[in-house]
C-alpha positions as CSV (number, residue, x, y, z in Angstrom):
1,M,7.1,18.1,-20.2
2,R,9.7,15.5,-20.0
3,L,12.3,15.7,-17.2
4,I,13.5,12.1,-17.0
5,G,16.1,11.3,-19.5
6,D,16.8,14.8,-20.7
7,G,19.4,15.6,-18.1
8,R,17.2,17.9,-16.0
9,E,16.3,15.1,-13.5
10,R,19.5,15.9,-11.6
11,Y,17.7,19.0,-10.4
12,L,14.7,17.1,-9.0
13,M,16.3,13.8,-7.8
14,T,19.2,13.1,-5.6
15,A,21.9,10.8,-6.9
16,E,20.5,8.0,-4.7
17,D,17.0,8.6,-6.1
18,R,18.3,8.5,-9.7
19,E,19.9,5.1,-9.0
20,K,16.7,3.7,-7.5
21,F,14.7,4.9,-10.4
22,R,17.2,3.5,-12.9
23,A,17.0,0.1,-11.1
24,L,13.2,-0.1,-11.7
25,P,12.1,-2.2,-14.7
26,E,10.8,-0.4,-17.8
27,R,7.2,-1.3,-16.6
28,F,6.5,-1.4,-12.9
29,K,3.5,-1.5,-10.5
30,V,2.6,1.6,-8.4
31,Y,0.0,2.1,-5.7
32,R,-2.1,5.0,-4.5
33,G,-3.9,5.3,-1.3
34,A,-6.9,7.6,-1.8
35,K,-10.2,8.6,-0.4
36,P,-13.3,9.0,-2.7
37,W,-12.5,12.7,-3.4
38,N,-8.9,12.2,-4.6
39,I,-8.8,8.9,-6.5
40,P,-7.0,10.3,-9.6
41,G,-3.6,11.8,-8.8
42,L,0.0,12.5,-9.7
43,S,1.5,11.0,-6.6
44,W,2.0,7.2,-6.4
45,T,4.3,4.8,-4.6
46,T,6.0,1.5,-5.3
47,D,5.2,0.4,-1.7
48,V,1.7,-1.0,-1.1
49,D,2.0,-0.5,2.7
50,R,2.8,3.2,2.2
51,A,-0.3,3.5,0.0
52,C,-2.3,1.9,2.8
53,T,-1.0,4.7,5.2
54,F,-2.3,7.3,2.8
55,A,-5.6,5.5,2.5
56,M,-6.1,5.4,6.2
57,H,-4.8,8.8,7.3
58,T,-5.8,12.4,6.8
59,H,-4.7,15.8,8.3
60,D,-7.0,17.7,10.6
61,G,-5.4,21.1,10.4
62,A,-1.7,20.4,11.1
63,F,-2.2,17.1,12.8
64,P,-2.3,13.7,11.2
65,V,-5.3,11.6,12.1
66,S,-5.9,7.9,11.6
67,L,-9.3,7.1,10.1
68,S,-11.5,4.2,10.9
69,R,-11.8,1.5,8.2
70,E,-15.3,2.8,7.3
71,H,-14.0,6.3,6.8
72,G,-10.7,5.4,5.2
73,G,-10.0,5.1,1.5
74,C,-8.9,2.3,-0.8
75,V,-5.6,1.4,-2.5
76,Y,-5.4,1.6,-6.2
77,E,-2.8,0.1,-8.5
78,R,-1.6,0.4,-12.1
79,L,1.3,-0.4,-14.3
80,L,3.5,2.5,-15.3
81,R,6.2,2.9,-17.9
82,K,9.3,4.9,-17.0
83,C,8.3,7.4,-19.7
84,D,5.1,8.2,-17.7
85,V,7.2,9.4,-14.7
86,L,8.0,13.1,-14.0
87,F,10.3,12.2,-11.2
88,Y,11.0,9.8,-8.3
89,T,11.9,10.7,-4.7
90,N,12.4,8.8,-1.5
91,A,13.1,12.0,0.5
92,R,10.3,11.1,3.0
93,T,10.8,7.3,2.7
94,E,7.6,7.1,0.6
95,D,9.2,5.6,-2.6
96,E,7.1,8.3,-4.4
97,I,6.6,8.4,-8.1
98,I,5.3,11.7,-9.5
99,T,3.5,11.1,-12.8
100,R,3.4,13.4,-15.8
101,R,-0.5,13.6,-15.6
102,F,-3.3,12.7,-13.3
103,L,-3.9,9.0,-13.4
104,R,-6.5,6.5,-12.2
105,G,-5.9,2.9,-11.2
106,S,-7.9,-0.1,-10.4
107,L,-8.7,-1.4,-6.9
108,S,-5.6,-3.3,-5.7
109,P,-6.2,-6.8,-4.4
110,M,-2.9,-6.6,-2.4
111,G,-4.0,-3.2,-1.1
112,A,-7.3,-4.7,0.1
113,I,-5.5,-7.4,2.0
114,S,-3.0,-4.9,3.5
115,L,-5.9,-2.6,4.6
116,A,-7.8,-5.6,6.1
117,L,-4.8,-6.3,8.3
118,Y,-5.5,-3.1,10.1
119,D,-8.4,-5.0,11.6
120,G,-6.2,-7.9,12.6
121,P,-4.7,-11.1,11.1
122,E,-8.1,-12.9,10.9
123,A,-9.5,-10.0,8.7
124,G,-6.3,-10.2,6.6
125,L,-6.8,-13.9,6.1
126,A,-10.5,-13.4,5.2
127,E,-9.6,-10.7,2.7
128,Y,-6.8,-12.9,1.3
129,E,-9.4,-15.7,0.6
130,L,-11.5,-13.1,-1.3
131,Q,-8.6,-11.6,-3.3
132,K,-6.3,-14.5,-4.0
133,S,-7.7,-15.3,-7.4
134,K,-7.0,-11.6,-8.4
135,L,-3.4,-11.5,-7.3
136,D,-0.7,-11.6,-9.8
137,P,2.2,-14.2,-9.4
138,E,4.5,-11.5,-7.9
139,A,2.0,-10.6,-5.2
140,L,1.2,-14.3,-4.5
141,A,5.0,-14.9,-4.0
142,E,5.0,-12.2,-1.3
143,L,2.3,-14.1,0.6
144,T,4.4,-17.1,1.4
145,P,3.1,-20.0,3.4
146,E,5.1,-18.6,6.3
147,V,3.3,-15.3,6.2
148,L,-0.1,-17.0,6.0
149,A,0.9,-19.3,8.9
150,F,1.9,-16.3,11.0
151,W,-1.5,-14.7,10.3
152,R,-3.3,-17.9,11.2
153,A,-1.2,-18.3,14.4
154,S,-1.8,-14.7,15.4
155,S,-5.5,-15.1,14.7
156,S,-5.6,-18.4,16.8
157,A,-3.8,-16.7,19.7
158,K,-6.3,-13.9,19.7
159,V,-9.2,-16.3,19.8
160,R,-7.5,-18.3,22.6
161,S,-6.9,-15.1,24.6
162,A,-10.6,-14.0,24.2
163,K,-11.8,-17.5,25.3
164,A,-9.6,-17.4,28.3
165,K,-10.8,-13.9,29.2
166,A,-14.4,-15.0,28.9
167,K,-13.7,-18.1,31.0
168,R,-12.1,-15.9,33.8
169,K,-15.1,-13.6,33.6
170,D,-17.6,-16.5,34.0
171,A,-15.6,-17.9,36.9
172,S,-15.8,-14.6,38.8
């Protein structure tokens, strides 16, 4: 089934969504946040942070629930070609790509870093050190020296705060 490019996409995508899809390169990276039971899937996103949200949340009945890191999932990535896409939508601000068939990806280094940041900047920095050799140039460009400096400063501030708290406790 082919819907993109045969004129029928106007029934699935808004004009804005069609424009965003057309602006994507012919080959582009997508991400999927998944738990062990739903790794292959049709639904992907162009936003690694959105994929992290799906990796770390579930629904308990009708209510969304945040999962702990040990119970959360992972972020997967893969390159797609536009012809692999059934349709694109940003209706729920998810930059969602629906593929023509169930697909698997490989573990995403950028996704691992983003998930580690849920545990704080020091965890993000530690994961960055583990993953940096696996990052592609585009992902490395996102992790500018300013971003890394911010993580380091946030981490240092947290350590200073913990030391000050311990000192106050010892003094009392």
